[in-house]
C-alpha positions, 0 to 999 in steps of 0.5 A, a space after each residue: 215224132 215229127 221233124 219239127 218236134 225233134 228239132 225243137 227238142 234238140 234245140 231245147 236240149 242244147 240250150 237248157 240241157 236235159 230234164 231230170 228223170 224220176 227214178 224212185 223213192 225209198 222207204 223214208 220218202 227220199 226221191 231219187 233222180 238222174 240227168 242222162 248223159 248229154 252234150 252241152 252248148 259248147 259240144 262237150 259231153 256231160 256225164 250222167 248225174 244222179 242225185 237225191 231230193 231228201 225229205 228233210 231239207 236240213 242237211 245237218 240233221 241227217 245221220 248215217 243210215 238215213 239213206 238206204 245203202 242200195 240207193 247210196 250205191 246207185 247215187 255213187 254209181 257203184 251199181 247201174 240199176 236203181 234198187 227195188 223195194 223188194 231188194 231193199 227189204 230182203 237186204 234189211 232182213 238179212 242185216 238184222 239176221 246177221 246182227 242177231 247171229 253176231 250177238 249170239 256168237 259173242 254171248 257164247 264166246 263170253 260164256 266159253 271164256 268164263 268157263 276157261 278162266 274158271 278151269 284155269 286153262 286161260 289166264 285172266 286178262 290183266 287189268 292195269 290202273 294208270 294213276 298218272 302220266 310219265 311226265 307227272 312230277 309225282 306218282 300217288 304222293 300227296 306232294 311233288 318231289 323236289 327237283 335237284 338243284 346244283 350249279 356247275 361248280 359244285 356238281 359231283 357225278 353220282 353225288 345227288 341222292 333223291 329225297 327220302 332215298 334212305 327210307 325207300 332203301 329200307 323197304 
């Protein structure tokens, strides 16, 4: 490169900054770019920046998994080199294989637990049914119980008995 071109390039970098460099695409069509580390007009060092131009421009429509994990790690600078298609496909098949193995182990575990329950080796889990909340005024009754009413002048400790207490003691 001639000295004139080098001077023009250095001037353009100082005034406009570096241009983005295309790094790669994923299987969904998202394009990944980087802007290399450079010096600003004021002489300040600007670190490398990585970003993605998504296929779908409406950000709110994206969900978890729309970007491959490997590319996301590259964007977040968890890895230095961008991933290759072969690496992404290999990791995807590994993840699918692990999902299947987990599913198989869970099914075997359920069968083993069922056998242990039938043999009486393990007690079955208790299934509780909550009908109300502790602050509810009544539990399973059709009408709420009456709250005790008293004034300070007539109150005697231990004198109040809940309504229908005689029927509950007979049970």
